[in-house]
C-alpha positions in Angstrom: 110.7 66.9 115.3 108.5 68.0 112.4 110.0 70.8 110.4 107.8 73.9 110.3 106.5 74.6 106.7 108.3 77.5 105.1 106.1 80.6 104.5 106.4 81.5 100.9 106.3 85.2 99.9 104.7 86.8 96.8 105.4 90.4 95.7 102.4 91.4 93.6 102.5 94.6 91.5 99.0 95.9 90.8 97.3 99.0 89.3 98.4 101.0 86.3 102.1 101.2 85.2 103.3 104.6 86.3 106.9 105.7 86.0 107.8 102.0 85.9 111.4 102.3 84.7 112.4 104.7 87.6 110.3 102.9 90.2 111.5 99.3 89.5 115.1 100.3 89.4 114.7 101.9 92.8 112.8 98.8 94.1 115.8 96.6 93.3 117.6 97.9 96.3 114.7 96.7 98.5 114.5 93.3 96.8 118.3 92.8 96.9 118.3 93.5 100.6 115.3 91.2 101.3 116.8 88.3 99.3 119.7 88.1 101.7 117.2 86.8 104.3 114.4 85.1 102.5 113.0 83.8 99.2 110.2 85.5 97.3 108.5 85.6 93.9 107.5 88.7 92.0 104.3 88.8 90.0 103.5 91.5 87.4 99.7 92.0 87.6 99.6 95.6 86.4 96.9 96.9 84.0 97.6 99.0 81.0 94.6 101.3 81.5 91.4 101.7 83.5 89.0 101.1 80.7 87.5 98.1 82.4 87.3 99.3 86.0 84.6 97.7 88.0 83.8 100.7 90.1 83.5 104.5 89.6 85.7 105.5 92.5 89.5 105.0 92.6 89.8 103.5 96.1 87.4 100.6 95.5 89.2 99.9 92.2 92.6 99.8 93.9 91.3 97.2 96.3 89.5 95.2 93.7 92.6 95.2 91.4 94.5 93.6 94.2 91.9 90.9 94.8 91.8 90.0 91.1 95.6 90.0 91.0 95.9 87.3 93.7 93.5 84.8 92.2 96.3 82.6 91.0 98.9 83.6 93.6 99.4 80.7 96.0 102.0 82.0 98.4 101.1 82.4 102.1 102.4 86.0 102.4 101.4 88.6 99.9 103.1 92.0 99.4 101.0 94.5 97.4 103.1 96.9 95.4 102.7 99.6 92.8 105.3 100.7 90.2 105.4 104.4 91.1 106.7 104.0 94.7 110.1 105.4 95.7 111.9 104.0 98.7 114.3 106.3 100.5 117.4 104.4 101.7 116.3 104.9 105.3 113.0 103.1 104.7 114.4 99.9 103.3 115.6 98.2 106.6 112.2 99.0 108.2 110.2 97.5 105.4 112.5 94.4 105.2 112.0 93.9 109.0 108.2 94.1 108.6 108.3 91.5 105.9 110.5 89.2 107.9 108.3 89.7 111.0 105.3 88.6 109.0 107.1 85.5 107.9 108.1 84.7 111.5 104.4 85.1 112.6 105.1 88.2 114.7 102.6 90.3 112.8 99.8 89.5 110.3 98.8 92.6 108.4 100.7 95.8 107.7 100.2 99.0 105.7 103.1 101.2 104.8 103.2 104.7 103.2 103.9 108.3 104.0 102.2 111.2 105.8 103.3 114.7 105.1 101.9 116.7 108.0 103.4 115.1 111.1 105.8 112.5 109.7 107.7 114.3 106.8 110.9 114.4 108.9 110.3 111.1 110.8 112.3 108.1 109.7 109.7 105.5 110.5 106.8 105.2 113.0 104.2 102.5 113.5 100.7 102.5 114.9 98.1 99.9 115.7 95.1 99.7 113.4 91.7 100.1 115.0 89.6 97.1 116.0 87.7 95.8 112.9 84.8 95.0 115.2 84.2 98.6 116.3 81.9 100.3 113.8 83.2 103.6 112.5 86.7 103.2 113.8 87.9 101.9 110.5 87.6 105.4 109.0 91.0 106.5 110.4 93.4 107.5 107.6 96.3 105.1 107.3 99.2 104.4 104.9 98.2 102.6 101.7 101.2 102.4 99.3 102.2 98.9 100.4 100.3 96.1 102.1 102.0 93.1 103.7 99.5 90.4 104.7 99.2 86.8 105.5 96.6 85.2 103.2 94.5 83.9 106.0 94.0 87.5 107.3 92.2 88.5 104.2 88.4 88.7 103.8 87.0 86.6 101.0 86.7 88.1 97.5 82.9 87.8 97.7 82.9 89.8 101.0 85.0 92.5 99.6 83.1 92.9 96.4 79.8 93.3 98.4 81.4 95.9 100.5 82.9 97.8 97.6 79.6 97.9 95.8 78.2 100.2 98.4 81.4 102.1 99.3 81.2 105.9 99.0 84.8 106.7 99.9 87.3 107.1 97.0 90.3 107.2 99.5 92.6 104.2 99.5 94.0 105.3 102.9 90.6 104.6 104.4 89.8 101.4 102.5 92.8 99.2 102.6 92.6 98.5 106.3 89.1 97.0 105.8 90.3 94.0 103.9 91.7 92.3 107.0 89.9 90.0 109.4 91.6 91.0 112.7 94.6 92.9 114.0 97.1 94.9 112.1 99.3 98.0 112.0 100.3 100.9 109.7 103.6 102.7 109.4 104.6 106.1 108.0 108.1 106.5 106.7 110.2 108.0 104.0 108.3 106.4 101.1 107.0 108.5 98.3 105.2 108.4 95.0 107.1 109.3 91.8 105.5 112.2 90.0 107.6 112.7 86.9 110.2 111.1 84.6 113.1 112.9 86.4 116.6 113.3 84.9 119.3 111.1 86.4 120.8 113.9 88.5 117.4 114.4 90.2 117.0 110.7 91.2 117.7 111.2 94.9 115.6 110.7 98.0 114.9 114.3 98.9 114.3 115.6 95.3 111.7 112.8 94.8 110.1 113.6 98.2 110.1 117.4 97.3 108.3 116.8 94.0 105.8 114.4 95.7 105.1 116.8 98.5 104.8 119.8 96.1 101.9 118.2 94.3 99.7 118.8 97.3 100.1 122.5 97.2 100.0 124.9 100.2 98.7 122.3 102.7 102.0 120.4 102.6 104.2 123.6 102.4 106.1 122.8 105.5 107.1 119.3 104.2 107.9 120.7 100.8 110.3 123.3 102.3 111.9 120.6 104.5 112.7 118.3 101.5 113.8 121.2 99.4 116.3 122.3 102.0 117.8 118.7 102.0 118.2 118.3 98.2 121.9 117.7 97.7 122.3 120.4 95.1 120.8 123.0 97.5 123.4 122.3 100.2 
């Protein structure tokens, strides 16, 4: 019997370095959990500033940063990461499961992030991405903090560049799904963006979530209140 070739995994950090010290320390818990089940390699492809951005809008630049970052990455499975993500403890088993499912061929393209209107108190929920062949349906807003993809699911660099040249949306949560060739899914969970260099006593899941949610003002007031009520020092 011929042994099936092992699917190698690359974790690729892209974009600007934001709150790197806090973020990477938090990420260690995810990587320590993942390495119990599989091998992977971490690549630092971050940029120091945006002085040489290709496009005017942030969304297209995020996607293009990723494509430039993977030019010399040879692994079959690629995980797009950013330094300012905070993983709540509850999110880690779900994300590890998604990575392993991709390695096992059970899924091919996955986007992960948060949504603060209907999922702020939901541990983790997954949805199917719309069919890429149906015009207009790709405009649904999805998660966009993390992308887990098999390399053969990605459109070519030339295709993406031509699409980004005429792109009018600045929103990454509309654009990331368009880099895939076929099926996929997106998940909302307790994953946040770090928004300050917090003191050690404030480095807990609900405080980070509270500060993240608070940045959006009144429109996420319900989520902000929920996270505030769950901060350990407030209980």
